[in-house]
MIDOSE-1310 file (N, C-alpha, C; in nm, 2 decimals, decimal comma, always signed):
residues 184
msdt	+0,08/-0,12/+0,00/+0,00/+0,00/+0,00/+0,09/+0,12/+0,00; +0,04/+0,23/-0,06/+0,11/+0,35/-0,07/+0,12/+0,42/+0,06; +0,22/+0,49/+0,09/+0,24/+0,57/+0,22/+0,18/+0,71/+0,21; +0,10/+0,73/+0,11/+0,04/+0,86/+0,08/-0,06/+0,90/+0,20
npra	-0,05/+1,03/+0,24/-0,14/+1,08/+0,34/-0,28/+1,09/+0,28; -0,38/+1,01/+0,32/-0,51/+1,01/+0,26/-0,58/+1,15/+0,25; -0,57/+1,23/+0,35/-0,63/+1,37/+0,35/-0,56/+1,46/+0,25; -0,43/+1,45/+0,25/-0,35/+1,54/+0,16/-0,38/+1,50/+0,01
fldg	-0,39/+1,37/-0,01/-0,42/+1,31/-0,15/-0,56/+1,36/-0,19; -0,66/+1,35/-0,10/-0,79/+1,40/-0,13/-0,79/+1,55/-0,16; -0,73/+1,62/-0,07/-0,73/+1,77/-0,09/-0,66/+1,81/-0,21; -0,56/+1,74/-0,25/-0,49/+1,77/-0,38/-0,58/+1,76/-0,50
ligl	-0,65/+1,65/-0,50/-0,75/+1,63/-0,62/-0,86/+1,73/-0,62; -0,92/+1,75/-0,50/-1,03/+1,85/-0,50/-0,98/+1,99/-0,54; -0,86/+2,02/-0,49/-0,81/+2,16/-0,52/-0,78/+2,18/-0,66; -0,78/+2,08/-0,75/-0,76/+2,10/-0,89/-0,88/+2,18/-0,95
fypd	-1,00/+2,16/-0,90/-1,12/+2,22/-0,96/-1,20/+2,31/-0,86; -1,17/+2,30/-0,73/-1,25/+2,37/-0,63/-1,16/+2,45/-0,54; -1,16/+2,59/-0,55/-1,09/+2,67/-0,46/-1,15/+2,66/-0,32; -1,28/+2,63/-0,31/-1,35/+2,61/-0,19/-1,40/+2,46/-0,19
ahrl	-1,34/+2,38/-0,12/-1,37/+2,23/-0,12/-1,51/+2,21/-0,08; -1,57/+2,29/+0,00/-1,71/+2,27/+0,05/-1,81/+2,27/-0,06; -1,78/+2,33/-0,17/-1,87/+2,33/-0,29/-1,89/+2,19/-0,33; -1,79/+2,11/-0,32/-1,80/+1,97/-0,36/-1,86/+1,89/-0,24
gefq	-1,81/+1,90/-0,12/-1,87/+1,83/-0,01/-1,77/+1,83/+0,11; -1,82/+1,77/+0,22/-1,74/+1,75/+0,34/-1,71/+1,60/+0,34; -1,58/+1,57/+0,37/-1,53/+1,43/+0,36/-1,49/+1,38/+0,50; -1,54/+1,27/+0,53/-1,49/+1,20/+0,66/-1,44/+1,06/+0,63
hvpa	-1,32/+1,03/+0,67/-1,26/+0,90/+0,64/-1,34/+0,80/+0,72; -1,37/+0,68/+0,65/-1,44/+0,57/+0,71/-1,36/+0,44/+0,68; -1,36/+0,35/+0,78/-1,30/+0,22/+0,75/-1,39/+0,13/+0,66; -1,33/+0,03/+0,59/-1,41/-0,05/+0,50/-1,53/-0,11/+0,57
nglp	-1,51/-0,15/+0,70/-1,63/-0,21/+0,77/-1,73/-0,11/+0,81; -1,70/+0,02/+0,78/-1,80/+0,12/+0,82/-1,89/+0,16/+0,70; -1,87/+0,10/+0,58/-1,95/+0,13/+0,46/-2,07/+0,05/+0,46; -2,19/+0,11/+0,45/-2,31/+0,03/+0,44/-2,32/-0,03/+0,30
apyd	-2,41/-0,13/+0,28/-2,44/-0,18/+0,15/-2,52/-0,08/+0,07; -2,51/-0,07/-0,06/-2,42/-0,14/-0,15/-2,28/-0,07/-0,16; -2,26/+0,04/-0,09/-2,13/+0,11/-0,10/-2,01/+0,02/-0,07; -2,02/-0,07/+0,02/-1,91/-0,16/+0,05/-1,86/-0,23/-0,07
tlls	-1,95/-0,29/-0,15/-1,90/-0,36/-0,27/-1,87/-0,27/-0,39; -1,93/-0,15/-0,39/-1,91/-0,05/-0,49/-1,77/+0,01/-0,48; -1,72/+0,03/-0,36/-1,60/+0,11/-0,33/-1,48/+0,04/-0,27; -1,50/-0,06/-0,19/-1,39/-0,13/-0,11/-1,34/-0,24/-0,19
hhhh	-1,26/-0,21/-0,30/-1,20/-0,31/-0,38/-1,08/-0,25/-0,46; -1,01/-0,33/-0,53/-0,90/-0,29/-0,61/-0,92/-0,31/-0,76; -1,04/-0,27/-0,80/-1,08/-0,28/-0,94/-1,12/-0,15/-1,00; -1,13/-0,14/-1,13/-1,18/-0,02/-1,20/-1,32/+0,01/-1,16
mtvt	-1,36/+0,13/-1,13/-1,50/+0,17/-1,10/-1,58/+0,15/-1,22; -1,53/+0,17/-1,34/-1,61/+0,15/-1,46/-1,68/+0,01/-1,46; -1,59/-0,09/-1,44/-1,64/-0,23/-1,44/-1,74/-0,25/-1,33; -1,71/-0,19/-1,21/-1,79/-0,22/-1,09/-1,93/-0,15/-1,10
veah	-1,93/-0,03/-1,15/-2,07/+0,04/-1,16/-2,15/-0,02/-1,27; -2,08/-0,07/-1,38/-2,16/-0,13/-1,49/-2,22/-0,27/-1,44; -2,14/-0,34/-1,36/-2,19/-0,47/-1,30/-2,31/-0,44/-1,21; -2,29/-0,34/-1,13/-2,39/-0,30/-1,03/-2,52/-0,26/-1,09
hgvp	-2,51/-0,18/-1,20/-2,63/-0,13/-1,26/-2,68/-0,21/-1,38; -2,60/-0,31/-1,42/-2,64/-0,40/-1,52/-2,65/-0,34/-1,66; -2,59/-0,22/-1,68/-2,58/-0,16/-1,81/-2,45/-0,09/-1,83; -2,40/-0,06/-1,95/-2,28/+0,01/-1,97/-2,30/+0,16/-1,92
vdlv	-2,18/+0,22/-1,89/-2,19/+0,36/-1,86/-2,11/+0,44/-1,96; -2,15/+0,57/-1,97/-2,08/+0,66/-2,06/-2,02/+0,77/-1,98; -1,92/+0,84/-2,05/-1,85/+0,95/-1,98/-1,90/+1,08/-2,02; -1,91/+1,17/-1,92/-1,94/+1,31/-1,94/-1,83/+1,39/-1,88
vlee	-1,75/+1,46/-1,96/-1,64/+1,55/-1,90/-1,70/+1,68/-1,87; -1,69/+1,73/-1,75/-1,74/+1,85/-1,70/-1,64/+1,97/-1,72; -1,51/+1,93/-1,69/-1,41/+2,03/-1,69/-1,27/+1,96/-1,70; -1,17/+2,02/-1,76/-1,04/+1,96/-1,78/-0,93/+2,06/-1,79
fidr	-0,81/+2,02/-1,76/-0,70/+2,10/-1,79/-0,58/+2,01/-1,83; -0,49/+2,07/-1,90/-0,37/+2,00/-1,95/-0,25/+2,08/-1,93; -0,14/+2,03/-1,88/-0,01/+2,10/-1,88/+0,09/+2,00/-1,94; +0,22/+2,03/-1,92/+0,32/+1,95/-1,98/+0,31/+1,80/-1,96
stya	+0,29/+1,76/-1,84/+0,29/+1,62/-1,81/+0,16/+1,57/-1,74; +0,06/+1,66/-1,73/-0,06/+1,62/-1,65/-0,18/+1,65/-1,73; -0,27/+1,56/-1,72/-0,41/+1,58/-1,78/-0,50/+1,55/-1,66; -0,59/+1,65/-1,63/-0,69/+1,63/-1,52/-0,83/+1,66/-1,57
rkil	-0,92/+1,59/-1,52/-1,06/+1,62/-1,55/-1,16/+1,59/-1,44; -1,27/+1,66/-1,44/-1,38/+1,64/-1,35/-1,49/+1,57/-1,44; -1,54/+1,46/-1,40/-1,63/+1,38/-1,48/-1,75/+1,32/-1,41; -1,84/+1,28/-1,49/-1,96/+1,20/-1,45/-1,96/+1,07/-1,53
lvrr	-2,00/+0,96/-1,47/-2,04/+0,84/-1,54/-2,19/+0,83/-1,53; -2,25/+0,81/-1,65/-2,40/+0,80/-1,66/-2,44/+0,67/-1,72; -2,55/+0,62/-1,68/-2,60/+0,49/-1,74/-2,64/+0,52/-1,88; -2,59/+0,44/-1,97/-2,62/+0,45/-2,11/-2,77/+0,45/-2,14
sdqv	-2,84/+0,36/-2,06/-2,98/+0,34/-2,09/-3,07/+0,46/-2,06; -3,04/+0,54/-1,96/-3,13/+0,65/-1,93/-3,05/+0,78/-1,88; -2,92/+0,78/-1,90/-2,84/+0,90/-1,87/-2,84/+0,94/-1,72; -2,89/+0,85/-1,63/-2,88/+0,88/-1,49/-2,74/+0,88/-1,44
vvqy	-2,70/+0,98/-1,36/-2,56/+0,99/-1,31/-2,54/+0,88/-1,20; -2,44/+0,80/-1,22/-2,41/+0,69/-1,12/-2,28/+0,72/-1,05; -2,19/+0,81/-1,10/-2,06/+0,84/-1,04/-2,01/+0,97/-1,08; -1,95/+1,04/-0,98/-1,88/+1,16/-1,00/-1,73/+1,13/-0,98
givr	-1,64/+1,20/-1,05/-1,50/+1,17/-1,03/-1,41/+1,29/-1,07; -1,29/+1,29/-1,01/-1,18/+1,37/-1,04/-1,06/+1,28/-1,07; -1,00/+1,30/-1,18/-0,88/+1,22/-1,22/-0,77/+1,31/-1,26; -0,65/+1,27/-1,21/-0,52/+1,34/-1,25/-0,43/+1,23/-1,31
inid	-0,39/+1,25/-1,43/-0,31/+1,15/-1,50/-0,17/+1,20/-1,54; -0,07/+1,13/-1,50/+0,06/+1,17/-1,54/+0,08/+1,10/-1,68; +0,07/+1,18/-1,78/+0,07/+1,12/-1,92/+0,21/+1,07/-1,96; +0,31/+1,10/-1,88/+0,45/+1,05/-1,91/+0,45/+0,90/-1,89
fldl	+0,36/+0,84/-1,82/+0,36/+0,70/-1,79/+0,26/+0,62/-1,88; +0,20/+0,68/-1,98/+0,11/+0,61/-2,07/+0,16/+0,63/-2,21; +0,12/+0,53/-2,29/+0,16/+0,53/-2,44/+0,08/+0,64/-2,51; +0,13/+0,68/-2,62/+0,07/+0,79/-2,69/-0,08/+0,75/-2,74
avcq	-0,10/+0,63/-2,78/-0,23/+0,59/-2,83/-0,33/+0,59/-2,71; -0,29/+0,56/-2,59/-0,38/+0,56/-2,48/-0,41/+0,71/-2,44; -0,31/+0,79/-2,44/-0,33/+0,94/-2,42/-0,43/+1,00/-2,52; -0,41/+0,96/-2,64/-0,50/+1,02/-2,75/-0,64/+0,98/-2,73
eihr	-0,66/+0,85/-2,69/-0,80/+0,81/-2,67/-0,86/+0,87/-2,54; -0,78/+0,89/-2,44/-0,83/+0,96/-2,32/-0,87/+1,11/-2,36; -0,79/+1,17/-2,44/-0,82/+1,31/-2,48/-0,94/+1,32/-2,57; -0,98/+1,22/-2,63/-1,10/+1,22/-2,72/-1,23/+1,23/-2,63
reap	-1,22/+1,20/-2,51/-1,33/+1,22/-2,41/-1,46/+1,13/-2,45; -1,43/+1,02/-2,51/-1,54/+0,93/-2,56/-1,57/+0,81/-2,47; -1,48/+0,77/-2,39/-1,50/+0,65/-2,31/-1,44/+0,67/-2,17; -1,50/+0,60/-2,07/-1,44/+0,60/-1,94/-1,30/+0,55/-1,94
lgri	-1,22/+0,61/-1,84/-1,08/+0,57/-1,83/-1,05/+0,42/-1,81; -1,13/+0,36/-1,72/-1,11/+0,22/-1,70/-1,12/+0,14/-1,83; -1,23/+0,17/-1,90/-1,25/+0,09/-2,03/-1,13/+0,11/-2,12; -1,08/+0,23/-2,13/-0,96/+0,26/-2,22/-0,84/+0,18/-2,18
lieh	-0,81/+0,18/-2,05/-0,69/+0,11/-2,00/-0,71/-0,04/-2,02; -0,83/-0,10/-2,00/-0,86/-0,24/-2,02/-0,84/-0,27/-2,17; -0,90/-0,19/-2,26/-0,90/-0,22/-2,40/-0,76/-0,21/-2,46; -0,67/-0,13/-2,40/-0,54/-0,12/-2,45/-0,44/-0,21/-2,38
nvlr	-0,50/-0,30/-2,29/-0,41/-0,40/-2,22/-0,30/-0,33/-2,15; -0,33/-0,22/-2,09/-0,22/-0,15/-2,00/-0,21/-0,23/-1,87; -0,09/-0,27/-1,84/-0,06/-0,34/-1,72/-0,09/-0,24/-1,60; -0,19/-0,28/-1,52/-0,24/-0,18/-1,42/-0,27/-0,25/-1,29
dvec	-0,25/-0,17/-1,18/-0,29/-0,22/-1,05/-0,36/-0,10/-0,98; -0,49/-0,13/-0,95/-0,57/-0,03/-0,88/-0,56/-0,04/-0,73; -0,51/+0,07/-0,67/-0,49/+0,07/-0,52/-0,59/+0,16/-0,46; -0,68/+0,10/-0,38/-0,78/+0,18/-0,30/-0,70/+0,24/-0,19
lalw	-0,69/+0,38/-0,18/-0,62/+0,44/-0,07/-0,70/+0,47/+0,05; -0,82/+0,52/+0,03/-0,91/+0,56/+0,15/-1,05/+0,56/+0,10; -1,14/+0,54/+0,20/-1,28/+0,54/+0,18/-1,34/+0,66/+0,25; -1,44/+0,72/+0,20/-1,49/+0,85/+0,25/-1,64/+0,85/+0,26
qvkv	-1,69/+0,90/+0,37/-1,84/+0,94/+0,37/-1,84/+1,09/+0,33; -1,93/+1,12/+0,24/-1,94/+1,25/+0,18/-2,07/+1,31/+0,21; -2,06/+1,43/+0,27/-2,18/+1,52/+0,29/-2,18/+1,61/+0,17; -2,27/+1,59/+0,08/-2,26/+1,66/-0,05/-2,28/+1,81/-0,04
gddl	-2,19/+1,88/-0,11/-2,20/+2,03/-0,13/-2,29/+2,06/-0,25; -2,30/+2,19/-0,27/-2,40/+2,23/-0,38/-2,36/+2,18/-0,52; -2,24/+2,17/-0,55/-2,20/+2,12/-0,69/-2,23/+1,97/-0,70; -2,19/+1,89/-0,60/-2,22/+1,75/-0,61/-2,37/+1,72/-0,60
ashf	-2,44/+1,80/-0,52/-2,58/+1,78/-0,50/-2,65/+1,81/-0,63; -2,61/+1,90/-0,71/-2,67/+1,93/-0,84/-2,65/+1,82/-0,94; -2,53/+1,75/-0,94/-2,51/+1,64/-1,03/-2,59/+1,52/-0,99; -2,60/+1,49/-0,86/-2,67/+1,37/-0,81/-2,82/+1,40/-0,79
clpv	-2,87/+1,52/-0,81/-3,01/+1,55/-0,78/-3,05/+1,52/-0,64; -2,96/+1,57/-0,55/-2,98/+1,55/-0,40/-2,99/+1,68/-0,33; -3,05/+1,69/-0,21/-3,03/+1,81/-0,14/-2,89/+1,83/-0,08; -2,85/+1,95/-0,07/-2,72/+1,98/-0,01/-2,72/+1,92/+0,13
gart	-2,61/+1,85/+0,17/-2,60/+1,79/+0,30/-2,64/+1,64/+0,30; -2,70/+1,59/+0,19/-2,73/+1,45/+0,18/-2,59/+1,37/+0,19; -2,60/+1,24/+0,22/-2,48/+1,17/+0,24/-2,47/+1,06/+0,13; -2,34/+1,04/+0,09/-2,31/+0,93/+0,00/-2,16/+0,89/+0,03
ygrt	-2,10/+0,81/-0,05/-1,97/+0,76/-0,02/-1,88/+0,76/-0,14; -1,75/+0,76/-0,12/-1,65/+0,76/-0,23/-1,52/+0,70/-0,18; -1,43/+0,71/-0,27/-1,29/+0,66/-0,24/-1,19/+0,74/-0,32; -1,07/+0,74/-0,26/-0,95/+0,78/-0,34/-0,87/+0,66/-0,37
alih	-0,81/+0,66/-0,49/-0,74/+0,55/-0,54/-0,62/+0,59/-0,63; -0,53/+0,51/-0,65/-0,41/+0,53/-0,73/-0,40/+0,41/-0,82; -0,39/+0,44/-0,95/-0,37/+0,34/-1,05/-0,22/+0,34/-1,09; -0,16/+0,23/-1,07/-0,02/+0,21/-1,12/-0,03/+0,15/-1,26
cnqe	+0,03/+0,21/-1,36/+0,03/+0,16/-1,49/+0,17/+0,12/-1,53; +0,19/+0,00/-1,57/+0,33/-0,05/-1,59/+0,42/-0,03/-1,47; +0,36/-0,04/-1,35/+0,43/-0,03/-1,22/+0,47/+0,11/-1,19; +0,41/+0,21/-1,26/+0,44/+0,35/-1,22/+0,31/+0,41/-1,17
paie	+0,32/+0,50/-1,07/+0,20/+0,57/-1,01/+0,14/+0,67/-1,11; +0,06/+0,63/-1,21/+0,02/+0,71/-1,32/-0,11/+0,79/-1,30; -0,20/+0,74/-1,22/-0,33/+0,80/-1,22/-0,39/+0,81/-1,08; -0,43/+0,93/-1,04/-0,49/+0,96/-0,91/-0,63/+0,98/-0,93
llei	-0,72/+0,92/-0,84/-0,86/+0,93/-0,86/-0,93/+0,96/-0,73; -1,04/+1,04/-0,74/-1,15/+1,06/-0,65/-1,27/+1,01/-0,71; -1,34/+0,91/-0,66/-1,46/+0,85/-0,72/-1,57/+0,85/-0,61; -1,68/+0,91/-0,64/-1,79/+0,92/-0,55/-1,91/+0,86/-0,62
vaps	-1,98/+0,76/-0,56/-2,09/+0,70/-0,62/-2,22/+0,77/-0,58; -2,31/+0,78/-0,67/-2,44/+0,84/-0,64/-2,52/+0,74/-0,55; -2,60/+0,79/-0,47/-2,69/+0,70/-0,39/-2,76/+0,60/-0,49; -2,78/+0,48/-0,45/-2,84/+0,38/-0,54/-2,97/+0,43/-0,60
tptp	-2,97/+0,42/-0,73/-3,08/+0,45/-0,81/-3,13/+0,32/-0,88; -3,26/+0,30/-0,88/-3,31/+0,17/-0,94/-3,25/+0,16/-1,08; -3,22/+0,04/-1,12/-3,17/+0,01/-1,26/-3,29/+0,01/-1,35; -3,26/+0,05/-1,48/-3,37/+0,06/-1,57/-3,44/-0,08/-1,61
């Protein structure tokens, strides 16, 4: 397991897009055994969330990019995953990618904004290891509430994770699942 400070890791990702973190939400660290169902199986694992939410909802998910930035070696974006069947939001995320650790073809596909990151990495057979760093109870702020169609202050859960690609720490993630919505 990484020796990364969970709160500093979380704050670093949130700070990419939120000068005031409370707009996204308030985060409280929780142990794996503190997650209620179905959040325990949705978040406490070392797999891609794309695969996990698709299995949970029984339908493929599509990517919606809300905001992004690129510099010399970093690509970051704020995203939603929506069920393909009805466009219901099932996950919110922030991702920061060190593009120096990925092949050009993988980077080009990520920049096209057409598919979730997990699906791209799987389809390109990138050697990867998903490391769940911390689990979080989230009291949603106004921005997250608007994406999940919830009142401000409602609770949900998320995780921070690190994806090692070809044994390099290439991708940092904040992944927050929407409260369970009936599948179509």
